[in-house]
C-alpha positions as CSV (number, residue, x, y, z in Angstrom):
1,M,32.6,5.4,30.8
2,T,29.4,6.8,29.5
3,T,27.8,9.6,31.5
4,A,24.2,10.6,31.7
5,R,25.0,13.9,29.9
6,S,26.5,12.1,26.9
7,L,23.3,10.1,26.4
8,Q,21.0,13.1,26.3
9,T,20.0,14.6,23.0
10,T,18.9,18.1,22.3
11,L,15.3,19.1,21.5
12,S,16.2,19.8,17.9
13,Q,17.7,16.3,17.5
14,Q,14.6,14.8,19.0
15,V,12.4,16.8,16.6
16,L,14.5,15.8,13.7
17,S,14.4,12.1,14.6
18,L,10.6,12.3,15.1
19,G,10.2,14.0,11.7
20,L,12.4,11.4,10.0
21,A,10.5,8.6,11.6
22,A,7.2,10.1,10.5
23,L,8.5,10.4,6.9
24,V,9.7,6.8,6.8
25,T,6.4,5.6,8.3
26,T,4.4,7.6,5.8
27,G,6.5,6.3,2.9
28,A,6.1,2.7,4.0
29,L,2.3,3.1,4.4
30,A,2.1,4.8,1.0
31,G,4.0,1.9,-0.6
32,V,1.8,-0.7,1.0
33,L,-1.4,1.1,0.1
34,G,-0.1,1.6,-3.5
35,L,0.5,-2.1,-3.8
36,A,-2.9,-2.8,-2.5
37,A,-4.5,-0.3,-4.9
38,S,-2.6,-1.7,-7.9
39,D,-3.7,-5.3,-6.9
40,Q,-7.3,-4.1,-6.6
41,A,-7.1,-2.4,-10.0
42,A,-5.7,-5.6,-11.6
43,L,-8.4,-7.7,-10.1
44,M,-11.1,-5.3,-11.3
45,A,-9.6,-5.2,-14.8
46,R,-9.5,-9.0,-14.9
47,Q,-13.2,-9.2,-13.8
48,A,-14.2,-6.5,-16.4
49,A,-12.4,-8.5,-19.1
50,S,-14.1,-11.8,-18.2
51,A,-17.6,-10.2,-17.8
52,P,-18.5,-10.2,-21.5
53,Q,-17.5,-13.9,-21.8
54,A,-19.6,-14.8,-18.8
55,I,-22.6,-12.9,-20.2
56,A,-22.2,-14.5,-23.6
57,A,-22.0,-18.0,-22.0
58,V,-25.3,-17.4,-20.2
59,L,-27.1,-15.9,-23.2
60,V,-25.9,-18.3,-25.8
61,L,-27.1,-21.7,-24.6
62,P,-26.0,-24.7,-26.6
63,T,-28.8,-26.5,-28.3
64,A,-29.1,-30.2,-27.7
């Protein structure tokens, strides 16, 4: 049978658990933000690469 005393944790265990949870949360957020930043960088690079072609298409009009 489980007693109330066996379910209690010490303050140091609680602090350790809280610290570990904070580290895991920080790591997960950093990973998500890192993916978002790399996706944004890829989008910007694609737009920058297509910009000269778009400008050339507007400036060089085909003659009929």
